[in-house]
C-alpha positions, 0 to 999 in steps of 0.5 A: 526511529520513526520509519514510514513505509511511504515516501509521501509520509516520510517527506512530511515527517521531516517536520517532526522533531524526534529525540532519536534523530534517526528518521529514515525513509523506510524500515530496515526490512524494506517498505514493501516487504511483508511484515512477517519477513521483517526479521529475516531481511534487511536492506543492503544500504549501510545505514540499515545494517545495524539498526535494532528492528525491535526499536522501530515504529513502522508507520503503515499507509493503507489504501482503499483496495479498489483504488490500490488495485487500480493503480497496480494494474497501471504500474505492477512493479514486481507483481506478476499475473499468469506466471510460470513457477519455473520461470519469471520474466517481463513477459508475465506482466500485464499487457494492454488487454489485461490492464483494461480487465484489471484487476484480473482476480479470476481467470478468463477461461473459467470465471470461477477460478481465481488468477494467481499472482507472484510478487518478487520482494527483496526477500524472495518470491511469494505467490498469492491467490489473487491481487485482492488476497495480496491486499488482505495478507499484506495489511493483515500482517501489520494489523494483527501483530502483537510482537511490536508496535505500529501505526496504521494510517489511511492514505485518504486522511493523509491526502485531506488532513495531512497537518492533523495526521502528521502531528498526531503521528509525531506525538504518538512517537514522542516527538514534537512538530514545528509550531509555526504555521508556515512550517507546514506546507502542502507540496503540490508536487508528486512525492514520488517524483523524488524516487528513482523507482518512479523515474519516467512515471508521473506520480499523483500530485497534491491537486490531482489526488484531491480531485480523485479522492474527493469524488464518490467512485464506483470503478465502473471500468472494473468487470462485474465478475471481478467486483463480485469476486472482490466482495467475497475476497476482501477482508471484511474486518479491514474494510469495516475498521478502516471505513472502506466500502465496496462498489455496487454490482449488478448482483449483490453478494454477501461479504467476505469470509474474514472477521 
């Protein structure tokens, strides 16, 4: 089955006719669960219980890390800063002041000390050295895997070239797309408006996404210390292979330690 790790992509792929007819909105281990836990965790819904995980083609959307960090600060979901190893509650989420200094890669009291985060997954809690390390590791788990096939798609390509991207994915998976021009329509509504997890939060509609990603962004609202830290932390190979660039900083430093 074709199993996207994105609701917006899963809705698009309903235009793809696959011989298996088993398209689901996410893989059986969950769209947020790190790939390394794919065999250890299964979603509770009955339709996922007996799925053969070795027969799954996960389709992973990767997003520019600075955009992703910015979005995560506005809606952290199950990501917590300043956590205690012995307790985890809503008081550990970002307050308004912290949101203004996103992405909080370094401790306020010591500008050279990284600020750890905790992520509450269905499989359990996992800690990361910083939010940027989370982006590295989560994407690297899929990028490096040789145990199973997978596709990694840039969110930016899906936004600006949706029909071509969906058609290529469908063909790769052995399916065929609708041939009628009218069959493929770009919805102006946010895909996340269909998700209960996003209830009460406005998603990004198509036109807003075109405007947002169509401009050169410099993330000026990110503190200089965090932009310098991100340049050191973010995975160089992932940045280069997916065509992502760092914003300029007051003092340009060398790139990251990966690759």
